[in-house]
C-alpha positions, 0 to 999 in steps of 0.5 A: 104209791102206784097201785097195779090194777092188772094184778088186783086178784093175785097174791098180796092183797088183803080183804075183799077189796084187793088192796095191795099190802105193799107199794107197787113200782111202775113195772109191776114189782112190789117193794118193801113197805116202809115202817109206819114210823118211818111213813110218818116221818117222811110225810109221804103221801099217796100218788096216782099215775095215769096211763097214757089213754087215761091222760088222753081221755082227761085231755079230751074231757077238757076240751069238750067241756070248753066248748059251747053246748050250742053253735050260736053261729049256726043257730043264727044262720039257720034262723036267717035261712028260715026267715028268708025262705031258703031253708030246705027240709030233706025228709029222706036225710032226716030218716036216714039219720034217725035210722043210723041213731036207732042202729047206735042205740040197739 
């Protein structure tokens, strides 16, 4: 069964939650609901169809989840630069980035 969330508050709903009373096809038209005995015999299960945007979000989330939290190669390079005295701190760049972060949060 596909639920059309675009028309959730329109006719054909029951109860305060806006649950559809009849199955909805992918083009948003309602189909006739099978009789309870017919549904039990066919053993049908509810299905969820995600939009292409939602599918992209799922793929991106999986990709992000597979990445490590810390870039260990970069950490090692910075540690080595500090140990060798090559690591330079640029206070202006730090201040600019802090202001950018503040703008994003406000």
